[in-house]
C-alpha positions in Angstrom: 0.0 0.0 0.0 1.6 3.3 -1.0 2.1 5.9 1.7 0.4 9.3 1.7 1.3 11.6 -1.1 3.6 14.5 -0.2 3.1 17.7 -2.2 6.2 18.4 -4.1 7.8 21.8 -4.0 7.5 23.7 -7.3 10.3 23.0 -9.8 12.7 25.5 -11.3 10.4 26.1 -14.3 7.4 26.9 -12.1 9.6 29.2 -9.9 11.0 31.0 -13.0 7.5 31.5 -14.3 6.2 32.9 -11.0 9.2 35.2 -10.7 8.6 36.5 -14.2 4.9 37.2 -13.3 6.0 38.9 -10.1 8.4 41.1 -12.0 5.8 42.0 -14.6 3.4 42.9 -11.8 6.0 45.1 -10.1 6.7 46.9 -13.4 3.0 47.5 -14.1 2.6 48.8 -10.5 5.5 51.2 -10.9 4.1 52.4 -14.2 1.1 53.6 -12.2 3.3 56.0 -10.3 2.5 58.8 -12.8 -0.9 58.9 -11.2 -0.1 59.4 -7.5 -3.6 58.9 -6.1 -4.1 55.6 -7.9 -0.6 54.5 -7.1 -1.1 55.2 -3.4 -4.3 53.1 -3.5 -2.5 50.2 -5.3 0.3 50.3 -2.8 -2.2 50.0 0.1 -3.6 46.9 -1.6 0.0 45.5 -2.0 0.5 46.0 1.7 -2.7 44.1 2.5 -1.6 41.1 0.4 1.9 41.3 1.9 0.4 41.1 5.4 -1.6 38.0 4.4 1.5 36.5 2.9 3.4 37.0 6.1 0.6 35.1 7.9 0.6 32.3 5.3 4.3 31.7 4.6 5.9 33.4 7.6 8.9 35.8 7.6 11.5 33.1 6.8 10.7 31.3 3.5 12.2 30.0 0.3 11.3 31.1 -3.2 9.8 27.7 -3.7 7.6 28.1 -0.7 6.5 31.5 -2.0 5.8 30.1 -5.5 3.8 27.4 -3.9 1.7 30.0 -2.1 1.3 31.9 -5.4 -0.4 28.9 -7.0 -4.1 29.3 -6.4 -3.7 32.6 -4.5 -6.4 34.4 -6.4 -9.1 33.5 -3.9 -7.3 34.5 -0.7 -5.8 37.6 -2.4 -9.3 38.7 -3.3 -10.4 38.2 0.3 -7.4 40.1 1.7 -8.1 43.0 -0.6 -11.8 43.0 0.1 -11.2 43.3 3.8 -9.3 46.5 3.2 -11.5 47.9 0.5 -15.0 47.2 1.8 -15.0 50.4 3.8 -13.8 52.3 0.7 -16.7 50.9 -1.3 -19.2 51.9 1.4 -17.8 55.4 1.8 -17.8 55.9 -2.0 -21.5 55.0 -2.2 -22.3 57.2 0.8 -20.5 60.1 -0.9 -22.2 59.5 -4.2 -25.7 59.1 -2.6 -25.8 62.9 -1.9 -26.4 63.4 -5.6 -29.6 61.2 -5.6 -32.7 63.1 -6.6 -34.4 61.8 -3.4 -31.4 62.3 -1.1 -32.1 63.1 2.5 -29.3 63.5 5.1 
């Protein structure tokens, strides 16, 4: 009877691909610096994801461990960002609501 399967760490090709995507993301983020308000908002979201990464992979990790966390990260990244942006959404709707034809304070 075979033993339990152990999840293998990502190979060099997977790590190289992840690093390429990370670098592309960093470049795209830096290209937003010409719009300071948007850039500031994006940096806040990067910090939210970084905080969640710290909880998930710790402060001491390998690139392979980080690449492993990257696989399938979309769901938890969305959740991490949503926690930090839900109040922004509510505030934006509150601010915009004053323009409603039936607005009452």
